[in-house]
N, C-alpha and C positions, 0 to 999 in steps of 0.2 A: 704688925698689921694695923692699918689705919682704921679709925672709927669715924662714923658719921651719923648724924641725927636725921630722922625723917618724921614727917607729920602725916597722919591720915588725911585724905582729902575727898571732896565731892567730885563728881565727874561731869557736871553741867558746864556748858560753854562759858557762862558768866564767871564761874569760879576759876576756870582755866585762865581766862584773860587777866583776872585780878592777881592770880598767883605769879604769872609771868611778869606783870607790871611791877610787882613787889620783889622781884629777884629770885623767885622760886621756880623750880623745874617740875612740872607735872610728870610723874613717873609711875611705874608699876613694878612690884616685886612678886616673883613666882618661882616655883621649882621645888627643891628638896624639902619635904615636910612643911611647905608653905603654900597656902591657897593664894590665888592671884589677888593682890591687894593694891588698890590705888593709893599712892603716897605722893608726897612732894619733898624735894630736898633743895637746900640753898645752892644756887649756881656757884657761888664763890667757894662753898665747902667742897663741892664735887671737883671743881677745877684744881683746888689745892690738894685734894686727896689723890687725884690722878697724877699730879706732879710728884707726889711722894711714892706712890705704889706702881706707877706705870699703867698703861692701858689695860693690861690683863691682871693687875694685882688684886689680891683678895681684900675685901673691905668688910669690916664688922659694922653692919648697918642696924641701928636701933629702930625697930618697927613696933609701934604701939607698946613700948616698954620692954620688948624682947630683942636681944641681940641675935642677928642672923648673919651668917657668913655668906657673902655674895660676891659676884663679879659683874662688871658692867657688860651686859650681853649685847646691847645695841643702844644707839642714840640717834636723834635727829637734830639738825641745826638749821638755823636761818641762813640761807645762801648769801644774802646781802650783808646782814649784820654779824654773822658768825656766832650768834648766841645759840646755846643749846636749848631746844624747845621741848624735848621729851627724852626720857631715859628709861631703859628696861634693865632691871637688876635680876640676875639669876641666882637664886639660893642654891648652895652647893653642899655636898657632903665632902668634908675635907679628906676622907679616906678613899674616895672613888675618883677615877680618872675622868677627865672631860676633854672635849675637843675645843681648841682655841686657835685663833690665827695670830701668828707672831711675825713681827717685821724682820726682814733679812737686812742686816747692816753690813755694808762693804767696808773692809779694813785694809789700809795700805794703799800704795800707788803702784800700778803695774808698769813694767818696762815697756810694754806695748803701747800704753798711753803716751809715754814720753817720746815714742817714735811716731806719734801722730795717729795711733789707732783710736777707734771710736768705741767707747765702753757703753754697753747697753745692759739694762737690767729688766728683762721681760716680766719677772715675778718679784714683787717686793714683799710678799708675805707668803708663809707656808702654814698649813694646818697641822698641828701636832696633837697628840693624845698624851695627857700628863696629869699627875696629881696636882691639885691647886697650889700646894706649898712649893712645888718644883717648877712652876711656870716661869720661864725666862723672860726678861724684859725685851730681849731681842736675840737674834741668832747672828753672831759675828762670822763673816765669810772673808777669809784672807785672799786678796787678789794680787799680792805683791810679786807673784811669780808668773802672772799671765802674760803671754806673748800674743802678738797679732794672730788671729785665727783660732785662739784657744776658747774653750767654753767650760763652764762649770754647771753640772747637772745636779738634780736632787740626789742622785745616787752617790755623788761625791761627798755629801755631808751626812748621809744616812748612817753609816757605820760609826761616825764620830759622835753622834748625838746620844744623849742619855734618856731619850724619849722616842716614842714612835712618830714618824713623819708620815702623814696620810697622803701626801702628793705622790704622783707617779715618778718612777726613777728617771724617765727620759725628759722630764720637764726642765727647761733651761732656766737657770737662775741668773747667769751672767754670760755674755759673749763679747769678745773683743774683735771688732771688724776692722778690716784694712781701711785706711783713709781713702776717701773718694779721689779719683783722678781728675785732672783739669777738664777732660772731655765730659766726665760725668757731671761735674759742677756746672759746666756750660749748658749741658742738656737740661739740667734742673732749672737754671736761670731762664732758658728759652721757654720751657714749659710754664714757668711762673709768669712770664711776660706776655703770654698769649692771652688776649682779651676775648671774652666770649662775644660772638656776633650778636648784635642787637636783635631782639625778637620782633618779627614783623607782625603787627597787630592788624588784622583785617577789619573791615567794616562790620559793625554789628548787624546781624540779621533782624529784619522786622518780625515782630511776633505775629 
């Protein structure tokens, strides 16, 4: 389990600006036996920790001299710069299950793709209920036997999982569609090439 230091912080806007400027992320920790507490963590520390533990890994966070087991519950980032601007840490009980979203990772290359099929992945994450110590970094989904027209549903992985999957059985994880015909491609090109007619702007009415 990775460890990370935090500092208590003020919540005024001036303090938040100074923290971000100095490489700190304004954050909050709350949850199991923990009152909602405003803290700050070093951005580089959080990034390094997530590389070690993964997005759903358990972190031992030092809060005001006390170690608290947490997971990164949510975060916000700057769309343009990519910097993390805020983080929410959820304090957890290591003996109780919690609901987390885990990425579905496709493994292998399907025969259908080699024949020109189009591989689609409508759902890239599933929600599971699991003890913190058993949270997987990702769920590997073998697609090496998929043919054109095949699909893989949540029901196909449910019985193989060592945890409860909260998604519905009929939700599609992967589907392999037939390649588009020349006629379909031409129709798409024609649709894309149609320009919208210019809008006719009438004369403004006098007030």
